[in-house]
C-alpha positions in Angstrom: 112.8 -45.8 18.5 109.8 -45.6 20.5 108.9 -42.1 19.6 109.3 -43.2 16.2 106.1 -42.4 14.0 106.2 -45.4 12.5 106.3 -47.4 15.9 103.5 -45.3 17.4 101.4 -45.9 14.6 101.9 -49.8 14.1 100.1 -52.5 15.8 101.8 -55.6 14.5 105.5 -55.5 15.0 108.2 -58.2 14.3 111.7 -57.7 15.5 114.9 -59.9 15.7 116.1 -60.7 19.2 119.6 -59.6 19.5 122.3 -61.3 19.8 125.4 -59.4 21.5 126.7 -57.7 18.9 123.7 -56.2 17.9 121.7 -53.4 18.4 120.1 -54.7 21.6 115.9 -54.9 21.4 115.2 -55.9 24.4 113.9 -52.7 25.9 111.7 -52.2 22.4 109.9 -55.7 22.9 109.0 -54.5 26.6 107.4 -51.1 25.2 105.4 -53.3 22.6 104.0 -55.0 25.2 103.5 -51.7 27.4 101.6 -50.4 24.6 99.5 -53.6 23.7 100.7 -53.8 20.8 101.6 -57.7 19.1 104.8 -58.6 18.9 106.7 -61.0 16.0 109.9 -62.7 16.3 111.7 -64.9 13.6 111.7 -68.9 13.4 115.0 -69.3 11.3 114.5 -72.9 9.0 118.1 -74.4 9.3 119.4 -75.5 5.9 116.9 -73.4 3.7 116.3 -69.5 3.3 112.7 -70.2 4.9 112.0 -67.6 7.9 108.1 -67.1 9.9 107.6 -64.4 11.8 105.7 -65.7 15.1 103.7 -64.4 18.1 104.9 -63.6 21.2 102.4 -63.8 24.4 104.6 -61.4 26.5 107.9 -60.3 27.1 108.7 -63.0 29.5 107.8 -65.7 26.8 110.9 -65.4 25.5 112.8 -67.2 28.3 110.7 -70.3 27.2 112.3 -70.1 23.8 114.6 -72.7 22.2 118.6 -71.8 22.0 119.8 -72.1 18.5 122.9 -73.7 17.5 123.4 -70.1 16.0 123.1 -69.3 19.4 119.6 -67.6 19.0 116.3 -67.6 20.7 113.5 -68.9 19.0 110.6 -71.1 19.3 111.1 -74.2 18.7 110.5 -76.5 15.0 106.8 -78.3 17.1 105.9 -75.3 18.6 102.8 -75.0 16.5 100.4 -72.8 18.9 101.9 -69.9 17.9 100.5 -67.3 15.1 102.4 -66.9 12.5 101.9 -63.3 11.1 101.2 -63.8 7.5 98.7 -66.5 8.3 96.3 -63.5 10.3 96.8 -59.8 9.9 100.1 -59.4 8.2 103.2 -57.1 9.8 102.5 -53.1 10.0 106.6 -52.9 10.7 109.5 -55.3 10.9 112.7 -54.2 12.6 115.7 -55.6 10.7 119.1 -56.9 11.8 121.9 -56.7 9.5 125.8 -56.7 9.6 126.1 -53.2 7.5 123.9 -51.0 5.5 124.4 -48.3 2.9 122.4 -44.6 3.0 120.4 -46.1 -0.1 118.8 -48.8 2.2 120.8 -51.6 0.8 121.2 -53.6 3.2 124.3 -56.7 4.0 122.8 -59.5 6.1 124.3 -63.0 7.1 124.0 -64.3 3.9 120.8 -66.4 3.4 118.2 -64.2 2.1 116.0 -64.9 5.3 114.7 -61.4 5.3 114.3 -60.7 1.7 112.5 -64.1 1.5 110.1 -63.4 4.0 109.9 -59.8 2.8 108.9 -61.2 -0.6 105.8 -63.2 0.8 104.8 -60.0 2.4 104.6 -58.8 -1.0 102.2 -61.4 -1.9 99.8 -61.0 1.4 96.7 -58.6 1.3 98.1 -56.6 3.7 100.8 -55.8 2.0 104.9 -55.3 2.5 105.6 -53.8 6.1 107.2 -50.7 6.7 111.1 -52.0 7.6 113.6 -50.4 9.8 116.8 -51.3 10.3 118.5 -50.9 13.4 122.5 -50.0 13.3 125.3 -49.2 14.8 127.0 -46.1 12.9 130.0 -48.3 12.5 127.9 -50.2 10.6 127.2 -47.7 8.1 129.2 -47.7 4.8 129.8 -46.2 1.2 127.7 -48.9 -0.6 127.6 -52.7 0.5 127.4 -55.5 -1.9 123.7 -56.2 -3.4 121.9 -58.8 -5.8 118.4 -58.5 -7.6 116.9 -60.4 -4.7 117.8 -58.4 -2.0 114.9 -55.9 -0.8 116.4 -52.3 0.7 115.1 -51.4 4.3 113.0 -48.2 4.3 114.8 -46.7 7.2 118.0 -47.1 8.8 118.1 -46.2 12.6 121.5 -45.2 13.7 123.3 -42.9 16.5 123.1 -39.4 15.4 121.4 -40.1 12.0 
């Protein structure tokens, strides 16, 4: 990931805080800060499909985040001091999680459409849609995954031996 040309050229990067069953992102987050890039993480709104990407000030900032009922660390709802990526300069790159992927770039998420909805908002931003890279285990690559017209395919899927 760290040697990937899109990562190298990106300045504003959104990345998920990994759950135990996902590709671990902690070292990538540390590298984002080490290289002087800006790091944004998701804040999901429950009972909706709305998500914002909020700026982290450092890798250590993660320890100050609240744990949701889904066991995900994210900025609290009353945390209004953080920059939302689309309120500023947009994003260059989004690293995306998922449960399954096919080689056409289709992604099976957790069913709420958070990333698809966020990418639709990105497309309306003056900076446009960021490049999207899904981080996956080889076992998550399928022949096909179910998609709807609202699903936005990822630009690239990185997995072991891809």
